[in-house]
C-alpha positions in Angstrom: -9.1 -22.1 -27.1 -9.2 -20.0 -30.3 -9.4 -16.2 -30.4 -9.7 -14.0 -33.5 -10.0 -10.2 -33.7 -10.8 -8.5 -36.9 -10.2 -4.8 -36.4 -11.9 -3.7 -39.6 -15.0 -5.8 -39.1 -14.9 -5.0 -35.3 -15.8 -8.6 -34.6 -14.3 -10.8 -31.9 -14.6 -14.6 -32.0 -13.7 -16.8 -29.1 -14.2 -20.6 -29.4 -13.6 -23.3 -26.8 -15.1 -26.8 -27.0 -18.9 -26.5 -27.6 -19.1 -22.9 -26.5 -18.8 -20.2 -29.2 -18.9 -16.5 -28.5 -19.2 -13.6 -30.9 -18.9 -10.0 -29.9 -20.2 -7.7 -32.7 -18.9 -4.2 -32.0 -20.3 -1.8 -34.4 -18.5 1.5 -33.5 -20.9 3.6 -35.6 -24.3 2.2 -34.8 -26.1 0.9 -31.7 -27.0 -1.5 -30.3 -24.0 -3.6 -29.5 -24.6 -7.2 -28.3 -22.9 -10.3 -27.2 -24.3 -13.7 -28.2 -23.3 -16.8 -26.3 -24.5 -20.1 -27.9 -23.9 -23.6 -26.5 -25.8 -26.7 -25.6 -28.9 -25.3 -27.2 -28.9 -22.2 -25.0 -28.6 -18.6 -26.2 -27.9 -15.7 -23.8 -28.0 -12.1 -24.9 -26.5 -9.3 -22.8 -26.4 -5.7 -24.2 -23.0 -4.1 -24.4 -22.6 -0.4 -23.8 -24.1 1.5 -26.7 -21.1 3.7 -27.6 -17.5 3.0 -28.5 -16.5 5.8 -26.1 -16.7 3.1 -23.5 -18.4 2.3 -20.2 -18.6 5.8 -18.6 -20.5 5.2 -15.3 -17.8 5.1 -12.7 -19.7 2.7 -10.3 -20.4 0.3 -13.2 -16.8 0.4 -14.3 -15.7 -0.9 -10.9 -18.4 -3.5 -10.5 -18.2 -4.8 -14.1 -14.5 -4.4 -14.7 -14.7 -7.0 -17.5 -16.8 -4.5 -19.5 -14.7 -1.6 -18.5 -11.6 -3.4 -19.9 -13.5 -4.5 -23.0 -14.7 -1.0 -23.9 -12.1 1.4 -22.4 -8.6 1.4 -23.8 -7.4 3.7 -21.0 -8.4 1.0 -18.4 -6.5 -1.7 -20.3 -3.5 0.6 -20.5 -3.6 1.2 -16.7 -3.7 -2.5 -16.0 -0.7 -3.0 -18.2 1.2 -0.1 -16.6 0.7 -1.7 -13.2 2.0 -5.0 -14.5 5.1 -3.3 -15.9 5.6 -1.5 -12.5 5.7 -4.8 -10.5 8.0 -6.4 -13.1 10.4 -3.4 -12.9 10.5 -3.6 -9.1 11.3 -7.3 -9.2 14.0 -6.9 -11.8 15.6 -4.1 -9.8 15.6 -5.9 -6.4 16.6 -9.2 -8.0 19.5 -7.4 -9.7 20.6 -5.9 -6.4 20.9 -9.3 -4.6 17.5 -9.5 -2.9 15.7 -12.8 -2.7 11.9 -12.9 -3.2 10.1 -14.9 -0.5 6.6 -15.8 0.6 5.4 -15.5 4.2 2.1 -16.6 5.8 -1.1 -14.7 5.1 -3.0 -16.5 7.9 -1.2 -15.7 11.1 -1.8 -16.7 14.8 -0.8 -13.1 15.7 -1.0 -9.9 13.7 1.6 -7.2 13.8 4.0 -4.9 11.9 1.5 -2.0 11.6 -1.1 0.0 13.4 -4.4 -1.5 12.1 -7.4 -3.6 12.9 -7.2 -7.1 11.4 -9.7 -9.4 9.8 -10.0 -12.7 11.7 -11.2 -16.2 10.9 -11.4 -19.6 12.6 -9.5 -22.7 11.6 -11.9 -25.6 12.3 -9.3 -28.4 12.5 -6.9 -26.5 14.7 -9.7 -24.9 16.7 -7.7 -21.6 16.5 -8.4 -18.0 15.7 -6.2 -16.8 12.8 -5.7 -13.3 11.4 -5.3 -12.1 7.8 -1.9 -10.4 7.9 -1.8 -6.6 8.2 1.9 -6.6 7.2 4.7 -9.0 6.2 7.3 -7.4 8.5 7.8 -9.7 11.4 8.1 -12.9 9.3 10.6 -11.2 6.9 12.8 -10.1 9.8 12.8 -13.7 11.1 14.4 -14.5 7.8 17.1 -11.9 8.4 17.8 -13.7 11.7 18.0 -16.9 9.7 20.8 -15.6 7.5 18.9 -14.4 4.4 20.5 -11.0 4.3 18.4 -9.3 1.6 14.8 -10.4 1.3 11.6 -8.9 -0.2 8.0 -9.9 -0.7 5.3 -8.4 -2.9 1.9 -9.6 -1.6 -1.5 -8.8 -0.3 -2.1 -7.3 3.2 -5.5 -6.9 4.8 -6.7 -4.2 7.2 -10.2 -3.9 8.6 -10.5 -0.1 8.2 -12.2 2.6 6.2 -12.3 2.9 2.5 -11.2 6.1 0.8 -9.5 7.4 -2.4 -6.3 5.9 -1.1 -7.5 3.0 1.1 -8.8 -0.4 0.1 -9.2 -3.2 2.7 -7.0 -5.5 0.7 -4.0 -4.0 -0.9 -0.6 -4.9 -2.4 2.6 -4.1 -0.5 6.3 -4.4 -1.2 8.4 -4.9 1.8 12.2 -5.4 1.8 14.7 -5.9 4.6 18.5 -5.5 4.2 21.1 -6.6 6.7 23.9 -4.1 7.6 21.9 -1.1 6.4 20.2 1.7 8.2 17.4 4.1 7.4 19.6 6.5 5.4 20.8 3.6 3.2 17.1 2.7 2.8 16.2 6.3 1.8 18.8 6.2 -1.0 17.7 2.8 -2.2 14.0 3.9 -2.3 14.9 7.0 -4.2 16.8 5.0 -6.8 14.1 2.4 -7.1 11.2 4.8 -7.6 13.1 6.8 -10.2 14.1 3.6 -12.1 10.6 2.1 -12.0 9.1 5.4 -13.2 11.6 5.5 -16.1 11.0 1.9 -17.1 7.3 2.0 -16.7 6.4 5.4 -18.3 9.6 6.5 -20.0 10.3 9.4 -17.7 10.7 10.3 -14.0 8.2 13.2 -14.5 4.6 12.5 -13.9 1.3 14.4 -13.6 -0.5 13.5 -10.4 -3.4 15.3 -8.6 -3.0 18.4 -10.7 0.8 18.7 -10.2 3.8 18.1 -12.4 6.2 16.0 -10.3 9.7 14.8 -10.8 10.2 11.4 -9.1 14.0 11.7 -9.6 14.3 14.5 -7.0 13.5 14.1 -3.3 13.7 16.5 -0.4 14.2 15.4 3.2 12.4 17.1 6.1 12.4 16.2 9.8 8.9 15.4 11.2 9.4 17.9 14.1 10.2 20.7 11.7 7.2 19.8 9.5 4.8 19.9 12.5 6.5 23.1 13.8 5.8 24.8 10.5 2.1 24.4 11.3 2.5 25.3 15.0 1.6 21.8 16.0 4.7 20.4 17.6 4.4 19.9 21.4 4.8 16.9 23.7 1.9 18.0 25.9 -1.2 16.0 25.0 -3.7 18.6 26.3 -2.0 21.4 24.5 -1.8 19.6 21.2 -5.5 18.6 21.5 -6.4 22.3 22.2 -4.4 23.5 19.1 -6.2 20.9 16.9 -9.6 21.8 18.3 -8.9 25.5 17.7 -8.6 24.5 14.0 -11.9 22.7 14.0 -10.3 19.2 14.0 -12.5 16.6 15.7 -10.2 14.9 18.2 -12.9 12.9 20.1 -11.6 9.6 18.7 -8.0 10.4 19.6 -7.3 8.9 23.0 -3.5 9.3 23.2 -0.8 11.8 22.4 0.5 9.5 19.6 -3.0 9.5 18.0 -3.1 13.3 18.1 0.3 13.5 16.5 -0.8 11.1 13.7 -4.0 13.2 13.2 -1.9 16.4 13.0 0.3 14.8 10.4 -2.5 13.4 8.2 -4.6 16.6 8.4 -2.0 19.3 8.0 1.4 18.1 7.0 0.7 15.3 4.6 -1.5 17.3 2.1 1.3 19.9 1.8 3.9 17.4 0.8 3.4 17.7 -3.0 6.9 17.3 -4.2 8.6 14.0 -3.4 9.4 14.3 0.2 11.0 12.1 2.9 9.7 12.9 6.4 12.1 11.4 9.0 12.9 11.0 12.7 9.6 10.1 14.4 8.6 10.0 18.1 9.2 6.7 19.7 5.5 6.4 20.6 4.6 6.1 16.9 7.3 3.6 16.0 7.5 0.3 18.0 10.0 -1.4 15.7 12.4 1.5 14.9 15.8 2.0 16.5 16.3 5.2 18.6 18.4 8.0 17.1 21.9 8.4 18.5 21.3 11.9 19.9 17.7 11.6 21.2 16.2 8.5 22.7 12.7 9.9 22.4 13.0 9.9 18.6 13.6 7.0 16.2 15.3 6.3 12.9 12.1 6.1 10.8 10.8 7.8 7.7 7.7 8.0 5.6 7.7 9.2 2.0 5.1 11.2 0.1 4.2 12.3 -3.4 1.4 14.6 -4.3 0.2 14.8 -0.7 -0.1 11.0 -0.5 2.0 8.6 1.6 3.7 5.9 -0.5 5.3 4.0 2.4 7.2 3.7 5.6 10.7 2.6 6.6 13.1 2.5 9.5 16.3 1.1 11.0 15.1 -2.0 12.8 15.4 -2.7 16.5 17.7 -5.8 16.7 17.9 -6.1 20.5 15.3 -8.5 22.0 15.2 -6.6 25.4 14.7 -3.2 23.8 11.9 -4.7 21.5 10.2 -6.2 24.6 10.2 -2.7 26.2 8.7 -1.2 23.1 5.9 -3.8 23.1 5.2 -2.9 26.7 4.9 0.8 25.6 2.3 -0.4 23.0 0.4 -2.3 25.7 0.1 1.0 27.6 -0.9 2.8 24.4 -3.7 0.2 23.9 -4.8 0.6 27.5 -5.1 4.3 26.9 -7.7 3.6 24.2 -5.7 3.1 21.0 -7.4 0.0 19.5 -4.7 -0.2 16.8 -1.7 -0.5 19.1 0.7 -3.4 18.6 -0.3 -6.6 20.4 3.2 -8.0 21.0 4.7 -11.2 19.6 6.7 -13.5 22.0 7.9 -15.8 19.2 9.4 -12.8 17.4 11.1 -11.7 20.6 12.6 -15.2 20.8 13.8 -15.0 17.2 15.6 -11.7 18.0 17.2 -13.2 21.0 19.3 -15.4 18.7 20.8 -12.2 17.1 19.8 -10.1 14.2 22.3 -7.9 12.4 21.7 -4.1 12.0 18.9 -4.0 9.4 17.0 -1.5 7.3 13.4 -2.2 6.3 10.9 -0.6 4.0 7.2 -0.9 3.0 5.8 0.5 -0.2 2.2 0.6 -1.4 2.1 -0.8 -4.9 -1.4 0.5 -5.5 -0.4 4.0 -4.5 2.7 4.0 -6.6 0.5 2.8 -9.5 -1.8 5.8 -8.8 1.2 8.2 -9.1 2.6 6.7 -12.3 -0.8 6.5 -14.0 -2.0 9.9 -12.8 -5.1 8.3 -11.2 -6.6 10.0 -8.1 -8.5 7.0 -6.8 -7.1 3.7 -5.7 -10.1 2.0 -7.2 -8.8 2.9 -10.7 -5.6 0.9 -10.2 -7.1 -2.2 -8.5 -8.9 -4.4 -11.0 -11.5 -5.5 -8.5 -11.7 -3.0 -5.7 -13.9 -3.5 -2.6 -17.4 -2.1 -3.0 -20.5 -1.9 -0.9 -22.9 -4.6 -1.6 -25.6 -3.5 -4.1 -29.1 -3.2 -2.5 
């Protein structure tokens, strides 16, 4: 393979075997064209007719190769994301974490509230699921004596597409023995600040119209945040009425937990512009988090937000098999109440816990969303090279 770029002539040559490509990019005159010659065949495909780049947003996503070819900003965003991931790895490796790989095809799905994609293994005659999280396998490794582990990999959730959702996305998850959620809060704050500094040169970023300092985080209890909006109550009918009064459609919310989650996403989350840790969640929303010391109805869990967007989720893990079994039973009841995303339970994971797991802090972080923050992009499609798109008609 040979490749030559002459900036002055604006000509790119790529040669490989009997194929020869020549891109003639005349930045002052149209048209631009790409000639591909080989084996007696010549193909011609017109390039965008201006050096300002490929400007149609839909085409930029569908033909990312042209977007990268024509738009320097897109190439810079791709490189920023690569630096981001490298910085995370360097940081965690330097702090004694071990990077591991866990199954993508799983006989049971769990570790998050989500609908899975499923497939069928012909030889095993078995339904398998694309993982929705790496959590339960990583915690099995904590049981096995690997005290600090992490994975950066793809998760898959069969849900809607939005400016912050893509059905396949990249997640960082880490688990640390002998840590709790406050230790994890501190580690997350240090990691995000360091990654921002190494990736962009500063902890200050511009995101969604705001100047934000990723080196400074505030901490706010979930109950207090909901109460500020007049939306904290344990009575399902009352909470539904309060949301309906504010023209929120709650017809799809079948349980109190779903109503709380709706209140959070609709009213609390958009207001969390400055870096914010929202902590201490109701047990109904958190099947894997340990109860707080002073209130068994609340758990040691936090989510963290920047620019009104959630970056991730973390908690002190349940390490008692019996307590975890009771939480799974609560989720079964939640599912029976109409929540199709409730946890399904995992007997093998319960068996692993029965052998003993040390106190553990765990965290998940959306790599795509952190890339949005650091690059200042408002759509997840801008930081994923090949995002999911509806099929062209």
